[in-house]
C-alpha positions in Angstrom: 0.0 0.0 0.0 1.3 3.4 -0.9 1.1 5.7 2.2 1.0 9.4 2.2 4.4 10.5 3.4 5.1 12.9 6.2 8.6 14.5 6.6 8.8 13.0 10.2 8.7 9.5 8.7 12.2 9.9 7.3 13.6 9.4 10.8 10.9 7.1 12.2 10.4 4.8 9.2 12.8 5.3 6.2 16.0 5.1 8.3 14.7 2.0 10.1 13.2 0.0 7.2 15.4 -2.3 5.2 13.9 -0.9 1.9 11.8 2.2 1.4 10.4 3.4 -1.9 9.2 7.0 -2.1 7.5 8.7 -5.0 8.1 12.5 -4.7 5.4 14.3 -6.6 3.2 17.4 -6.8 -0.6 17.6 -7.1 -0.4 19.7 -10.3 1.9 17.2 -12.1 0.4 15.0 -14.8 3.1 12.4 -15.0 3.0 12.1 -11.2 -0.8 11.4 -11.4 -0.2 8.7 -13.9 2.7 7.1 -11.9 0.7 6.9 -8.7 -1.6 4.0 -9.8 1.5 2.1 -11.1 3.2 2.5 -7.7 0.0 1.5 -5.9 -0.1 -1.7 -8.0 3.5 -2.5 -7.5 3.3 -1.9 -3.7 0.5 -4.5 -3.6 2.5 -7.0 -5.7 5.5 -6.6 -3.4 3.3 -6.7 -0.2 5.0 -9.8 1.0 8.4 -8.0 1.2 7.5 -5.5 4.0 8.9 -2.6 2.1 7.8 0.9 3.1 6.0 2.5 0.1 5.1 6.2 0.2 3.8 9.1 -1.9 5.4 12.4 -0.9 3.9 15.7 -2.1 6.9 18.1 -2.4 4.7 21.1 -1.8 3.0 19.7 1.3 3.9 16.9 3.7 7.1 15.9 2.0 8.6 19.4 1.3 11.5 19.2 3.7 12.6 15.7 2.7 12.2 16.5 -1.0 14.4 19.5 -0.5 17.0 17.5 1.4 17.0 14.9 -1.3 17.7 17.5 -4.0 14.5 16.8 -5.9 14.6 19.0 -9.0 11.9 17.4 -11.1 8.8 15.4 -10.4 8.0 12.6 -10.4 11.2 11.4 -8.8 11.1 8.0 -7.1 13.9 7.0 -4.7 14.8 3.6 -3.3 16.4 3.8 0.1 18.1 1.1 2.3 17.9 2.1 5.9 17.7 5.8 4.9 20.5 5.7 2.3 19.6 6.4 -1.3 20.2 3.4 -3.5 18.9 4.7 -6.8 16.6 7.3 -8.3 14.2 7.3 -11.2 13.0 10.7 -12.6 9.9 10.8 -14.7 7.3 8.1 -15.5 8.7 5.6 -18.1 5.7 3.3 -17.7 4.9 0.3 -15.6 7.3 -2.2 -17.3 10.3 0.1 -16.8 9.4 1.0 -13.3 9.0 -2.7 -12.4 12.4 -3.5 -13.9 14.0 -0.6 -12.1 12.5 -1.6 -8.7 13.4 -5.3 -9.2 17.0 -4.4 -10.1 17.4 -2.3 -6.9 15.7 -4.3 -4.1 
């Protein structure tokens, strides 16, 4: 399940979870809106893995984390291992590419 991310969760969740996958987006962004259902679907498919999946609005509840991560374009999806960035995907290349990207990094 894709949770709505709050900045406080970086310390309380992302740094403690083995794997966290966060989609940084904005409410006005078309590609972000089309990526969200893909991320929802993948979070359900990987539900047995206990990864932390989140959606962070860079203009709302994820503004500080987005800034700290150097987000310059949305959507930007980042995979973390215990709070350390493993890889980043900018844009929405479609479900097949997103799935491949996640599989190669977790």
